[in-house]
C-alpha positions, 0 to 999 in steps of 0.5 A, spaced: 733 374 819 731 369 816 724 365 819 723 358 822 725 353 816 726 358 811 731 357 806 737 361 804 742 362 798 740 358 791 737 352 789 735 348 782 729 344 782 731 339 777 724 336 775 721 343 772 722 344 764 722 352 764 725 355 771 728 347 774 735 346 773 733 341 767 730 346 763 735 352 764 740 346 761 735 344 755 735 353 754 742 354 754 743 347 749 738 350 744 733 345 745 726 347 743 719 346 747 715 341 741 709 339 746 707 342 752 709 348 755 716 350 758 714 350 765 711 343 765 715 336 767 711 333 761 714 338 756 717 335 750 723 338 747 728 337 742 734 339 738 737 336 731 743 337 729 745 337 721 750 334 716 754 337 711 750 340 705 757 342 701 759 338 695 758 336 689 756 329 686 765 328 686 765 330 694 765 325 700 763 330 705 767 331 712 762 329 718 760 335 722 761 335 729 758 337 736 758 336 743 752 337 748 754 339 755 752 334 760 745 336 764 745 337 771 740 332 773 740 325 770 736 326 763 733 320 759 732 322 751 730 318 745 734 319 740 734 318 732 740 318 728 742 317 721 749 315 717 751 319 711 749 314 704 753 311 700 755 314 692 753 311 686 758 309 680 757 311 672 752 308 667 749 300 668 752 300 675 748 300 682 745 305 686 748 307 692 745 304 699 742 309 704 746 310 710 744 307 717 739 309 720 738 308 728 732 309 734 733 309 741 727 310 745 731 311 752 738 312 752 741 315 758 746 322 758 751 322 762 752 327 768 758 328 769 761 327 761 759 331 755 756 327 749 760 327 743 756 328 737 758 326 730 754 326 724 758 323 718 758 325 711 756 322 704 760 318 699 762 321 692 759 317 686 764 316 681 765 318 674 765 313 669 762 305 670 769 303 671 771 307 677 769 307 684 764 311 688 765 312 696 762 308 702 757 314 706 761 316 713 758 313 719 754 317 724 755 317 732 752 320 738 756 318 745 755 310 745 750 309 739 753 309 733 751 307 726 754 305 718 754 309 712 751 306 706 754 302 702 757 305 694 754 301 689 757 296 685 760 298 678 759 295 672 762 290 669 762 285 675 761 288 681 757 286 687 754 292 691 758 293 698 755 293 705 754 299 709 747 301 713 743 300 707 747 296 702 749 298 695 745 296 688 749 290 685 751 292 678 746 290 671 752 287 666 748 281 663 754 276 664 753 274 671 750 275 677 751 280 681 747 282 689 746 287 693 751 289 698 748 287 705 745 291 711 750 293 717 749 294 723 754 296 729 752 293 737 747 299 739 744 295 746 737 298 747 736 301 739 733 299 733 736 299 728 733 300 720 737 298 714 737 293 708 740 290 703 742 293 695 737 290 690 740 284 686 741 283 678 735 278 678 730 283 681 731 289 675 729 289 667 736 288 663 740 293 663 738 297 669 742 297 674 739 295 681 737 301 686 740 300 693 737 298 700 733 303 703 732 304 711 725 301 710 725 296 704 730 292 701 733 295 693 730 292 687 730 295 680 729 303 684 732 304 691 729 302 696 725 306 700 726 310 707 722 309 714 719 315 718 721 316 725 719 322 730 716 324 724 721 326 719 723 322 713 730 318 712 734 313 708 731 313 702 736 308 697 739 311 690 736 308 684 741 304 679 743 306 672 740 305 665 743 304 658 741 309 652 740 307 645 739 299 646 731 301 646 726 303 652 728 302 658 724 304 665 727 309 669 730 307 676 727 311 682 730 313 688 727 310 694 722 315 699 726 320 703 732 322 700 734 316 695 737 320 689 735 317 682 738 313 677 738 316 670 735 315 663 736 319 658 742 321 654 748 325 658 744 326 665 749 325 671 745 321 678 742 325 682 745 325 689 741 323 696 738 328 699 743 331 705 740 331 712 736 325 710 741 319 708 739 317 701 743 313 696 746 317 691 743 315 684 746 312 678 750 315 672 747 314 665 752 310 660 753 311 653 755 316 653 758 317 661 755 321 665 757 321 673 753 318 679 750 322 685 753 322 692 751 320 698 746 324 702 749 327 709 746 324 716 742 327 720 740 328 729 734 328 733 733 329 740 728 329 744 728 330 752 722 331 756 722 337 762 724 333 768 728 327 764 723 322 765 723 317 758 718 320 753 
């Protein structure tokens, strides 16, 4: 017989990270403790969701889709979300823009419905200066979303395309070709990271402009990426160059995932890094070499053991 004031049955304590209901849920969902101890309400748990790592320069990657079940008690999480990078064309064209990057410091998970997660793939490069590359694919986490990177402008006569970060403009000498703009959906409470692609007038002759990066616009190089929650994302792809008309410096990809544009004979562009949303680098011109594809996106989710804001 239970004594007066005793409790029979079961009870879940939502606020204590290892032994309570939220802690059990975090473990079941594959989160790992990165700070503190599992039994502490102030412990920080983390889970990542990866994008595709398949396919060569001519492949637009498919999205990787996941489902996060709903927590048993209210939980506020940090979210970093990265979209797929844009592809680049063959010679003298612009580099691909990085996938859009989003950071939300306090996203509230539903306690009644699961959260759908989609990690966008990178857009394909193209085989030659006259063929279109492909924009990167967007990513989403619940109601949050960010746009894929814009493809680089093809030679001759095309601007860079808009995206999370814009693609670089082409290097043709017959006109002015600007980089694509950075575009982001509305996500209240979140900060977006993305920049325009490089413009022709920011580059030496016969060098395609770099794609925009999460931390810097493109120019004669791919724009730099940015660091969030200890990881780097969103470098823009480098532009292309021409072999045979003198020495022209290479157009490097931006830090944190941007693919390098080629300088020497018979080299294809370097693809953006997967799981960083990097833009593809431009392929070498004369003879034609293909441009690189964009890199796939990524997602990082962090939660305290008691579900309160970190």
